[in-house]
Backbone bond lengths (Angstrom), bond angles and torsions (degrees), N, CA, C in turn:
res aa  C-N    CA-C-N  psi(-1)  N-CA   C-N-CA  omega(-1)  CA-C   N-CA-C  phi
1 M - - - 1.536 - - 1.526 106.90 -
2 T 1.365 113.96 138.08 1.434 118.51 174.58 1.484 114.28 -73.89
3 A 1.353 115.24 161.67 1.434 117.17 177.34 1.534 112.54 -62.31
4 K 1.290 118.15 -36.95 1.412 122.52 175.68 1.502 111.67 -61.57
5 G 1.345 115.88 -43.67 1.450 121.89 -177.93 1.567 112.92 -64.62
6 D 1.340 115.46 -21.60 1.424 119.26 -175.22 1.536 111.93 -93.24
7 Q 1.354 116.88 -6.25 1.454 119.20 -176.60 1.529 109.97 -75.96
8 V 1.385 116.06 148.44 1.424 123.68 -179.64 1.578 108.13 -69.84
9 A 1.295 112.11 126.88 1.506 115.98 173.32 1.499 113.42 -95.61
10 L 1.365 116.96 -32.20 1.457 119.50 177.50 1.563 108.85 -162.83
11 S 1.310 113.60 134.04 1.497 118.86 166.19 1.494 106.98 -111.08
12 F 1.359 113.45 125.56 1.484 122.69 -177.73 1.454 108.28 -139.30
13 H 1.384 115.47 106.84 1.466 123.20 -175.70 1.559 109.53 50.97
14 E 1.361 118.63 -115.59 1.455 120.15 -176.67 1.551 109.69 -91.47
15 S 1.314 117.81 -4.34 1.473 118.73 179.07 1.475 114.93 -89.73
16 C 1.259 118.67 142.91 1.430 125.06 174.25 1.545 111.34 -133.89
17 L 1.359 115.47 109.53 1.457 119.22 -179.39 1.505 111.46 -100.33
18 R 1.292 118.17 131.43 1.469 121.71 175.99 1.536 109.40 -101.81
19 L 1.322 113.43 165.03 1.476 113.81 -176.33 1.526 110.91 -63.73
20 S 1.260 116.47 -27.16 1.497 119.98 178.64 1.554 109.01 -65.67
21 D 1.309 117.04 -30.06 1.532 123.01 175.56 1.498 109.01 -72.14
22 V 1.354 112.50 -49.65 1.522 118.41 -178.60 1.517 110.76 -57.19
23 E 1.392 117.31 -38.84 1.477 119.43 179.89 1.503 114.03 -57.17
24 L 1.308 117.27 -27.10 1.464 122.71 175.58 1.501 114.43 -60.16
25 L 1.321 114.11 -28.36 1.462 123.35 176.91 1.531 115.44 -79.66
26 Q 1.355 113.45 -18.20 1.451 118.68 -172.83 1.532 113.47 -96.71
27 G 1.307 116.46 0.33 1.468 118.61 -179.24 1.536 110.26 -148.66
28 P 1.301 116.99 179.39 1.491 118.88 178.07 1.478 115.10 -75.30
29 F 1.381 115.41 68.91 1.448 117.70 -174.16 1.501 109.96 -123.92
30 W 1.365 117.84 157.53 1.428 125.07 178.70 1.518 108.10 -71.36
31 L 1.336 116.86 135.53 1.500 120.60 -179.14 1.499 107.49 -81.94
32 N 1.332 116.08 138.10 1.496 123.35 -179.19 1.502 112.16 -92.99
33 D 1.349 114.17 -179.87 1.463 120.31 179.64 1.497 111.95 -57.95
34 Q 1.313 118.24 -38.73 1.470 122.21 -175.05 1.506 112.64 -59.91
35 I 1.335 114.33 -47.14 1.495 120.61 -179.88 1.470 110.78 -60.83
36 I 1.352 117.67 -51.35 1.434 122.22 -178.83 1.533 111.35 -64.32
37 S 1.348 118.11 -42.20 1.506 118.03 175.32 1.514 111.40 -59.23
38 F 1.331 115.63 -43.29 1.474 118.15 179.86 1.531 110.05 -60.04
39 Y 1.312 119.56 -44.01 1.503 119.11 -176.48 1.506 108.68 -68.37
40 F 1.326 118.44 -41.71 1.437 117.69 175.20 1.546 113.82 -57.43
41 E 1.340 115.22 -42.07 1.515 117.38 -179.63 1.547 110.39 -71.12
42 Y 1.315 117.45 -33.39 1.442 119.91 176.22 1.573 109.31 -58.91
43 L 1.329 113.84 -47.98 1.472 119.89 177.77 1.520 111.13 -58.46
44 E 1.366 116.16 -46.32 1.434 118.87 -175.77 1.492 113.70 -70.48
45 K 1.215 118.39 -39.75 1.515 123.50 -174.34 1.554 113.74 -85.27
46 L 1.363 117.12 -25.41 1.432 117.48 -176.81 1.523 111.42 -121.23
47 I 1.304 121.02 -58.76 1.447 122.86 -172.03 1.506 112.67 -71.81
48 Y 1.321 119.17 -36.50 1.483 121.44 -177.03 1.514 108.46 -123.77
49 K 1.266 117.48 35.25 1.495 119.82 -177.34 1.533 113.52 -67.63
50 D 1.275 117.84 -24.31 1.479 121.74 -179.34 1.566 112.39 -96.74
51 E 1.321 115.70 4.46 1.505 119.18 -176.69 1.507 108.75 -111.84
52 E 1.344 117.56 90.46 1.426 122.96 -174.90 1.500 114.80 -73.49
53 D 1.318 117.64 -11.99 1.444 116.83 -178.40 1.543 111.44 -86.76
54 V 1.333 117.79 -0.11 1.498 122.64 178.29 1.483 107.60 -106.19
55 L 1.383 116.57 134.47 1.467 119.98 175.80 1.493 110.36 -131.20
56 F 1.326 115.83 132.42 1.481 120.65 176.86 1.546 105.14 -111.84
57 V 1.357 114.83 117.45 1.441 123.45 -176.36 1.525 108.49 -91.89
58 S 1.261 122.71 123.06 1.449 125.39 -178.77 1.576 109.89 -58.97
59 P 1.303 118.45 149.41 1.504 120.09 175.29 1.574 112.02 -56.22
60 E 1.388 116.11 -33.68 1.436 114.97 -178.62 1.544 113.38 -69.40
61 V 1.336 114.58 -38.64 1.443 120.20 174.80 1.549 110.89 -63.88
62 T 1.321 118.01 -43.90 1.428 124.68 -179.83 1.572 107.56 -60.30
63 Q 1.273 117.73 -45.24 1.420 119.22 178.10 1.536 115.96 -62.32
64 C 1.329 112.19 -36.45 1.541 118.20 177.61 1.568 109.08 -67.20
65 I 1.310 115.73 -41.48 1.462 120.36 179.38 1.507 109.40 -60.72
66 R 1.301 118.10 -40.08 1.447 125.22 -178.85 1.517 112.79 -62.87
67 M 1.347 116.26 -33.74 1.385 124.40 -168.46 1.491 115.25 -99.15
68 V 1.274 118.65 -23.51 1.527 120.69 -174.55 1.549 107.65 -85.91
69 S 1.315 113.45 171.24 1.440 121.94 173.47 1.503 110.01 -70.82
70 E 1.366 117.83 154.88 1.410 121.76 -179.56 1.599 110.73 -59.85
71 E 1.225 115.60 -30.68 1.505 118.88 177.34 1.444 114.00 -66.49
72 E 1.349 116.91 -23.96 1.463 119.85 -178.70 1.572 114.90 -96.41
73 I 1.289 116.69 -5.54 1.442 121.51 -175.77 1.532 112.63 -59.02
74 G 1.305 113.37 -38.33 1.475 121.94 -179.16 1.519 112.86 -56.27
75 I 1.364 114.04 -30.01 1.479 117.32 178.18 1.487 112.51 -59.21
76 F 1.343 117.18 -30.16 1.442 119.81 -177.18 1.611 110.95 -97.70
77 L 1.294 117.70 -33.80 1.430 118.15 -177.45 1.548 117.08 -86.53
78 E 1.274 113.67 -28.94 1.524 117.38 -174.70 1.580 108.65 -66.31
79 P 1.346 120.20 -46.43 1.439 118.48 176.52 1.521 116.51 -56.55
80 L 1.333 115.63 -22.41 1.440 123.54 -179.01 1.540 113.43 -88.86
81 N 1.351 115.81 -3.29 1.471 120.42 -175.11 1.513 110.91 55.63
82 A 1.293 117.36 38.28 1.466 122.24 -173.61 1.523 112.84 -59.98
83 R 1.330 119.46 -36.31 1.404 121.19 -176.97 1.579 111.98 -73.82
84 Q 1.320 115.04 -10.60 1.517 117.87 177.22 1.539 109.12 -99.40
85 R 1.272 119.17 -3.96 1.491 119.82 -174.95 1.508 110.12 -87.86
86 S 1.304 116.09 145.24 1.451 123.01 175.10 1.506 117.01 -78.79
87 F 1.317 111.34 -39.15 1.490 119.42 -177.11 1.554 108.08 -135.73
88 I 1.342 113.03 131.99 1.483 119.89 -176.40 1.505 109.66 -130.32
89 F 1.362 117.23 125.73 1.367 122.55 -177.69 1.556 111.12 -104.15
90 F 1.340 114.81 134.42 1.464 122.12 178.54 1.537 110.84 -129.82
91 A 1.345 118.28 127.02 1.431 119.45 169.85 1.510 108.31 -91.85
92 L 1.362 113.51 116.73 1.496 118.33 -174.11 1.543 106.86 -95.83
93 N 1.359 113.53 139.36 1.452 119.79 176.06 1.483 110.19 -126.80
94 D 1.394 117.58 152.33 1.499 118.27 -174.51 1.556 108.48 -87.53
95 N 1.310 119.89 9.73 1.432 120.21 176.85 1.526 112.05 -63.69
96 E 1.334 115.68 126.42 1.513 120.43 179.93 1.538 112.32 -102.88
97 I 1.305 117.57 7.03 1.473 120.56 -177.90 1.538 108.71 -99.62
98 A 1.323 117.53 121.32 1.436 118.84 -170.08 1.516 116.71 -71.53
99 D 1.322 116.72 -33.03 1.405 119.51 -170.52 1.537 121.19 -100.54
100 R 1.369 114.03 12.13 1.469 118.17 178.49 1.498 112.01 -153.59
101 A 1.302 120.69 153.67 1.448 124.76 176.20 1.506 108.66 -67.92
102 G 1.323 114.78 159.56 1.435 119.13 179.48 1.494 108.21 163.73
103 G 1.405 115.09 -151.53 1.472 121.12 179.87 1.512 109.24 92.20
104 S 1.356 114.50 174.00 1.469 119.53 -176.59 1.546 110.91 -133.85
105 H 1.334 120.01 -3.34 1.486 121.14 -178.08 1.496 112.23 -151.35
106 W 1.392 112.80 135.60 1.435 120.47 175.00 1.506 111.03 -107.85
107 S 1.343 117.42 149.82 1.401 121.77 169.98 1.524 107.59 -146.97
108 L 1.315 119.06 169.48 1.494 120.56 -173.65 1.523 109.31 -117.23
109 L 1.292 116.59 130.46 1.455 123.58 173.67 1.553 108.92 -117.63
110 V 1.307 118.62 126.64 1.463 125.93 -178.00 1.551 108.33 -120.91
111 F 1.290 117.48 127.91 1.511 121.98 173.17 1.529 106.94 -96.83
112 S 1.334 115.64 130.80 1.472 120.96 176.63 1.528 105.92 -118.37
113 R 1.332 117.44 102.65 1.478 120.39 -177.07 1.578 109.49 -67.58
114 P 1.399 122.88 -39.53 1.380 121.85 177.95 1.580 112.16 -59.45
115 E 1.339 117.30 -33.62 1.443 118.49 -177.64 1.554 111.73 -93.64
116 K 1.334 117.48 -6.55 1.419 125.05 -173.87 1.542 108.10 51.16
117 C 1.316 113.78 60.34 1.452 118.58 -171.65 1.499 110.22 -155.50
118 F 1.346 116.92 145.45 1.453 126.64 165.89 1.503 108.89 -106.25
119 Y 1.341 111.86 131.72 1.480 117.98 175.97 1.565 109.74 -109.85
120 H 1.273 115.11 129.21 1.494 118.96 178.59 1.589 109.09 -113.93
121 F 1.356 112.05 126.83 1.467 119.59 -179.35 1.503 106.85 -116.53
122 D 1.317 117.21 115.45 1.472 121.05 -177.93 1.553 108.64 -129.80
123 S 1.340 115.15 124.99 1.442 119.20 -172.78 1.529 111.92 -91.11
124 S 1.338 117.17 3.99 1.482 119.54 178.63 1.531 111.34 -128.58
125 H 1.279 116.85 63.43 1.469 120.77 170.15 1.530 113.09 56.91
126 N 1.341 113.25 39.70 1.454 118.28 175.66 1.515 114.05 60.41
127 S 1.404 115.39 37.77 1.466 121.30 -179.61 1.513 110.38 -61.18
128 N 1.287 119.65 -31.62 1.487 120.50 -178.25 1.517 112.48 -97.44
129 S 1.271 119.11 20.92 1.478 120.19 -175.46 1.460 113.53 -63.89
130 D 1.330 121.52 -40.69 1.475 124.76 176.81 1.536 108.78 -63.24
131 I 1.281 119.15 -50.51 1.459 125.17 179.31 1.493 108.31 -56.14
132 C 1.278 119.20 -45.03 1.473 125.50 -175.95 1.580 109.07 -64.98
133 R 1.283 117.27 -48.52 1.485 118.14 177.85 1.522 113.01 -59.87
134 Q 1.328 119.06 -41.20 1.432 121.20 178.99 1.571 110.48 -65.22
135 F 1.329 115.10 -40.15 1.442 119.69 -179.69 1.536 111.56 -66.28
136 V 1.349 115.30 -43.56 1.459 119.83 -179.10 1.505 110.64 -63.15
137 A 1.303 117.74 -37.85 1.479 120.97 177.66 1.530 112.22 -59.75
138 V 1.288 116.23 -36.06 1.479 122.52 175.78 1.458 111.37 -72.88
139 L 1.333 117.90 -42.63 1.475 122.88 -178.85 1.516 113.96 -64.89
140 K 1.320 113.01 -35.82 1.482 116.83 179.98 1.468 111.89 -55.68
141 R 1.272 118.47 -43.90 1.442 124.26 179.14 1.580 111.69 -73.42
142 A 1.324 114.23 -40.40 1.470 116.93 -178.16 1.509 114.56 -70.97
143 L 1.303 113.96 -29.62 1.488 122.52 -178.66 1.530 114.41 -98.52
144 N 1.332 114.00 0.00 1.536 120.33 -179.18 1.470 111.24 56.74
145 C 1.329 114.01 52.97 1.537 118.84 179.73 1.520 110.42 -138.54
146 S 1.312 114.06 52.75 1.496 121.43 -172.14 1.514 112.72 -55.64
147 E 1.367 117.53 -27.58 1.486 118.81 -176.58 1.571 112.01 -91.52
148 A 1.283 118.40 1.86 1.430 118.27 -179.46 1.531 112.81 -64.92
149 Q 1.304 116.77 141.48 1.503 124.78 179.31 1.484 108.89 -92.80
150 L 1.295 119.15 161.01 1.464 125.86 171.44 1.554 107.91 -112.92
151 R 1.362 112.85 123.42 1.446 117.19 179.96 1.544 109.01 -119.84
152 T 1.289 114.50 156.39 1.482 120.82 175.10 1.539 109.72 -93.63
153 G 1.358 117.10 122.12 1.434 118.00 -176.97 1.527 110.37 -88.59
154 D 1.343 112.55 160.09 1.451 118.56 177.43 1.566 110.15 -69.77
155 C 1.300 115.91 123.52 1.498 117.50 -174.59 1.515 108.99 -146.14
156 L 1.364 116.77 122.15 1.413 120.26 177.36 1.481 107.85 -62.13
157 Q 1.409 115.75 138.96 1.442 121.38 -175.83 1.537 111.83 -88.27
158 Q 1.281 114.74 131.74 1.477 120.67 -176.64 1.588 111.14 -63.60
159 S 1.349 114.55 149.75 1.456 117.53 -177.96 1.481 110.52 -109.17
160 N 1.379 117.82 18.60 1.467 123.19 178.52 1.471 110.53 -152.78
161 G 1.250 117.95 -179.03 1.471 120.81 -177.38 1.532 116.78 -98.99
162 Y 1.356 116.25 11.31 1.456 118.62 -172.93 1.540 115.11 -133.34
163 D 1.301 119.85 -0.54 1.450 121.96 -174.00 1.529 113.27 -100.32
164 C 1.345 120.26 11.98 1.412 118.76 -177.36 1.547 112.90 -63.89
165 G 1.339 119.15 -35.07 1.420 120.34 176.50 1.523 111.88 -65.85
166 V 1.334 118.77 -37.78 1.430 121.67 177.73 1.567 110.24 -65.46
167 H 1.275 115.03 -39.58 1.472 119.73 173.82 1.576 111.05 -57.32
168 V 1.284 113.20 -46.32 1.507 118.18 179.85 1.493 109.76 -56.86
169 L 1.310 119.21 -48.35 1.411 121.50 -176.16 1.565 113.33 -67.72
170 C 1.284 115.96 -37.32 1.472 120.20 176.75 1.490 109.72 -69.10
171 T 1.404 118.91 -36.43 1.372 118.86 177.14 1.570 114.24 -68.18
172 V 1.355 114.36 -35.95 1.406 119.12 173.96 1.607 111.26 -54.45
173 D 1.356 112.95 -44.01 1.480 118.35 179.38 1.541 109.05 -60.15
174 K 1.376 116.74 -47.94 1.437 117.04 -178.75 1.457 115.29 -63.15
175 V 1.346 116.92 -35.84 1.470 119.82 -178.34 1.521 111.49 -74.23
176 T 1.307 117.79 -40.69 1.442 117.90 175.50 1.541 114.16 -64.22
177 Q 1.320 117.14 -36.91 1.433 120.76 174.60 1.502 112.12 -62.23
178 Q 1.351 113.94 -39.41 1.502 117.85 179.08 1.527 111.01 -66.00
179 I 1.329 115.70 -39.92 1.451 122.18 179.34 1.525 110.10 -61.69
180 R 1.321 115.87 -48.52 1.444 119.92 177.46 1.527 113.23 -60.28
181 K 1.294 114.92 -34.20 1.494 119.43 -178.23 1.505 113.88 -77.90
182 T 1.394 114.18 -44.35 1.533 115.55 -169.67 1.495 110.37 -122.41
183 G 1.329 121.66 -9.87 1.516 120.55 -178.44 1.473 113.33 80.48
184 K 1.353 118.53 9.86 1.445 125.23 177.14 1.476 112.08 -152.61
185 I 1.365 117.14 172.30 1.464 123.01 -175.69 1.550 108.41 -99.93
186 E 1.249 120.59 -28.87 1.435 124.79 -177.14 1.555 111.55 -49.11
187 G 1.316 115.40 128.89 1.468 116.96 175.42 1.551 110.88 96.25
188 V 1.260 119.98 -1.51 1.481 122.78 -178.98 1.505 107.75 -69.04
189 K 1.404 112.84 134.77 1.439 118.90 -178.86 1.522 111.53 -96.62
190 S 1.331 116.78 155.48 1.448 121.53 177.13 1.560 113.32 -60.18
191 A 1.299 115.32 149.83 1.460 121.32 168.76 1.505 113.73 -57.30
192 R 1.259 122.39 142.17 1.464 124.03 176.54 1.487 109.85 -72.82
193 Y 1.315 113.84 159.05 1.471 121.35 178.67 1.538 113.11 -63.34
194 D 1.342 113.94 -40.48 1.503 117.35 -178.63 1.468 110.00 -66.72
195 V 1.364 119.75 -32.80 1.466 124.37 179.31 1.545 107.32 -66.37
196 I 1.271 116.63 -45.93 1.471 122.70 179.16 1.525 108.53 -55.52
197 C 1.350 116.38 -47.27 1.441 121.83 -176.59 1.486 111.56 -62.47
198 G 1.341 119.43 -31.89 1.421 123.11 -173.20 1.472 114.07 -93.61
199 K 1.365 120.56 -5.46 1.427 121.42 -170.55 1.513 115.60 -67.86
200 R 1.334 118.01 -35.26 1.441 119.49 179.93 1.555 110.92 -64.27
201 E 1.304 115.61 -41.06 1.514 118.72 179.26 1.481 109.47 -68.24
202 E 1.369 118.97 -34.83 1.475 120.19 177.85 1.509 110.90 -61.93
203 I 1.331 118.19 -43.57 1.466 123.31 -177.53 1.526 110.20 -68.63
204 L 1.325 117.78 -37.31 1.478 119.21 172.82 1.537 111.87 -59.97
205 H 1.300 119.04 -41.35 1.420 125.12 173.80 1.513 112.39 -58.83
206 I 1.304 115.27 -44.59 1.464 119.28 176.68 1.499 112.57 -59.88
207 I 1.284 116.77 -44.82 1.481 121.85 177.60 1.510 109.53 -56.03
208 L 1.300 116.07 -49.48 1.555 119.78 178.65 1.463 109.75 -59.69
209 D 1.340 119.68 -45.86 1.399 122.81 -174.02 1.570 110.47 -64.49
210 L 1.371 114.46 -28.92 1.415 114.46 175.86 1.485 116.38 -86.25
211 G 1.315 116.50 9.87 1.481 123.48 174.24 1.488 111.74 93.74
212 G 1.362 120.05 14.41 1.453 121.55 -178.57 1.511 108.26 -89.30
213 R 1.318 113.67 -172.14 1.494 123.84 -179.55 1.491 108.90 -130.94
214 I 1.306 116.02 149.86 1.471 118.09 -179.13 1.523 112.12 -123.00
215 N 1.357 117.73 9.22 1.436 121.82 176.26 1.497 109.80 -161.03
């Protein structure tokens, strides 16, 4: 990694973006944990700061929940008051290694307590379906929602091998807008192609607006 790439681009609450992370937004690259964590925290701290029924779980915490024993899951969910939340967002990754970032595909899982349902949005032909089913089985017990169903959400399919993370973030926007409008997820429509194409530039502007740098 170059010295430039290791410099801090933005510190925002618990998120720290480096220029090497920001560069992923400037080209046709796969988005990493840091970018997705930052966007989740941006939504939590600014856009939905007054909506305590919505929880955005960072990819790092989601990965830990996937890898630890069921007895240990409470260590991660209890501080987040997860059982008291109506809607919980998880960015799922196909990484099977517990102690480091990685993987090759992102999808979005959202729990709706009012609907007693998990919604899975996958932009690559349900590539993460097995991982999702395993994770939901664990969450049902951890969140005390044993009767919750798993549904496949409407999701535009990606046309390349690197935009899955962008699709996740755009789908988060669509789902949160639907929740604000109707109080449920059912009926949410997929993000449009032009929105997907513009999302990287939008996040770069957010970083600048928050006092960060992008080069």
